[in-house]
C-alpha positions in Angstrom: 0.1 0.3 0.3 2.7 2.6 1.0 4.5 2.2 -2.7 1.3 2.7 -4.4 1.1 5.9 -2.7 4.8 6.7 -3.3 4.2 5.8 -6.8 1.1 8.5 -7.0 3.1 11.4 -5.3 6.2 10.5 -7.1 3.8 10.8 -10.4 1.8 13.8 -9.5 4.9 15.6 -8.4 6.6 14.7 -11.9 3.0 16.3 -13.6 3.8 19.9 -11.4 6.9 20.0 -12.4 6.8 18.7 -15.8 3.4 22.0 -15.6 5.6 24.4 -14.0 8.7 23.9 -16.1 6.6 24.5 -19.2 5.0 27.6 -17.8 8.5 28.7 -17.2 9.3 28.2 -21.3 6.0 29.8 -22.3 7.1 32.8 -20.7 10.1 32.9 -21.5 9.5 32.8 -25.3 7.1 35.0 -24.7 9.3 37.8 -23.4 11.6 37.6 -26.0 9.1 38.1 -28.2 7.7 40.9 -27.1 11.9 42.0 -26.5 11.9 41.3 -30.2 8.6 42.9 -31.1 10.4 46.2 -28.7 13.6 46.1 -30.9 11.8 46.1 -33.7 9.2 48.6 -32.9 12.6 51.2 -32.3 14.5 50.0 -35.4 11.1 51.2 -37.9 11.7 54.6 -36.3 7.7 54.5 -35.5 6.8 58.2 -33.9 7.9 58.7 -30.5 3.6 58.9 -29.4 2.7 55.8 -30.6 6.4 54.0 -30.1 7.1 55.0 -26.0 3.8 53.7 -24.0 3.6 50.6 -26.4 7.4 50.0 -24.8 6.1 50.8 -21.6 3.4 48.4 -21.8 5.3 45.9 -23.3 8.1 46.2 -20.2 5.5 46.4 -17.3 4.5 42.5 -18.8 7.8 41.6 -19.0 8.5 42.3 -15.2 5.7 41.1 -14.3 6.0 37.9 -16.1 10.2 38.4 -14.1 8.5 38.7 -10.6 6.1 35.4 -11.3 7.4 32.9 -13.3 11.1 33.6 -12.5 10.7 35.0 -8.8 8.5 33.0 -7.8 6.1 35.5 -6.2 2.9 33.3 -7.1 3.9 30.5 -5.2 2.8 30.6 -1.3 5.7 31.5 1.2 6.4 34.7 -0.1 4.2 37.0 1.0 7.0 39.1 2.5 9.3 40.0 -0.3 5.8 40.8 -2.0 5.2 43.6 0.3 8.2 44.8 0.1 8.3 45.0 -3.8 4.4 45.7 -3.6 6.1 48.9 -0.8 8.6 50.1 -3.0 7.0 50.5 -6.5 4.3 52.2 -4.4 6.9 54.2 -3.2 8.3 55.1 -6.8 5.2 55.7 -7.6 4.6 58.6 -5.3 8.1 59.9 -6.1 7.1 59.8 -9.2 3.9 62.1 -9.0 5.9 64.2 -6.2 8.4 64.5 -8.8 6.7 65.8 -12.0 3.9 67.9 -10.0 6.9 69.6 -8.7 8.0 70.2 -12.5 4.5 71.1 -13.6 3.5 73.4 -11.2 7.1 74.4 -9.7 8.7 78.3 -9.9 8.1 79.6 -12.8 
């Protein structure tokens, strides 16, 4: 009975590892494609009013992929690093808003 349980458990873990590796490879391939698209946009000399938002969206998606799939932020037990990273994003956002406000409404 114990051998049967171990076989089922090993089979389950192998399948889980296989699925995780498949997700990571798909994510890696999509990040490569996003990078190629970004280089193509820059090389095509597209108007900056169109290119910059597209490049920023591609960059944000790649950062999300990095965090969730390669840094394992989607897994349990990563609550403290997640909180610190999200806190860092919040502080960065506040600093950007502050500097933008100072530049626009500052002394003229």
